[in-house]
C-alpha positions, 0 to 999 in steps of 0.5 A, a space after each residue: 646446425 639450426 640457429 634459434 634467436 632468443 628474443 626479450 620475451 623468450 628471455 623473460 619466459 626463461 627467467 620465470 621458468 628457471 625460478 619456478 618451472 611450475 609457474 602457470 603460463 597465464 601468470 607468465 603471460 600477464 607478466 610478459 604482456 602476451 596471451 597464454 597461447 603465445 606463451 605456450 607456443 614460445 615454450 614449445 618452440 624453445 623445447 623443439 629448438 633445444 633451448 629448454 631440455 626439460 623440467 624436473 623435480 629435484 630431490 635433496 640427496 640427503 633426504 634419501 640418506 645420500 650424505 656423501 657428495 664426491 667429485 671423482 677425476 678420472 684418467 683414461 688409459 686411452 682417451 679414444 675409449 671415452 664412449 665405452 667408459 661412459 656406457 659403463 658409468 651409466 650403469 652406476 647409479 651413484 654417478 649423477 654427472 659426468 663431464 668430459 674435461 680438459 687438463 690432467 684428467 679426462 672425466 669429472 664425475 659427481 657421485 652421491 653415496 650413503 657414507 664413506 664405506 659406500 663411497 669406497 665401494 663404488 670407487 674401488 669395486 666399480 669406477 676403478 675396475 671399469 675398463 680403460 680407467 687408469 687412475 682416479 682422484 677423489 674430492 669429498 664435498 663438505 658443504 654445497 655453498 651455492 646451488 642454482 640454475 643457470 642465470 637468465 638476463 636480458 642480452 642485446 642479442 642471443 642466438 642458440 646453436 643446438 646440436 642435431 644430436 641434442 634436438 633428436 634426443 629431446 624430440 625422442 623423449 616427448 
């Protein structure tokens, strides 16, 4: 498994990009005291090593009429069928996140729906009808009090061990 050492300049670059992914490399270079080319090379290296997995435009779900955010805990009848369930869930566009978790349930889903009727339709006719889904428990979010990217601060020594799978997925998207 490859190891990438994140130094102080990399941490500064990440800190700026987390706050504003569109920040020009030359502006980051001035702040870091290095050339624009050095920033470009470092960002490319961070991407190649799986530290940066991309940048994206974020859209407020409510702007599209998706006014209900729910978290669905899913219990599987057979835990080893996890990959098949994930493939089925990838076909449900309302599911925006899926985590394999510890505890009473196997999966935790984050879904967005237009309203409660839409949520019920997705739960009853899509998620609960997925093979190997044994049961679900749903929590509706009333308010998102905190929304932020992972923090980046200076650490004495930071190394990142990228999984080979993640590196292949990242390189395949280029």
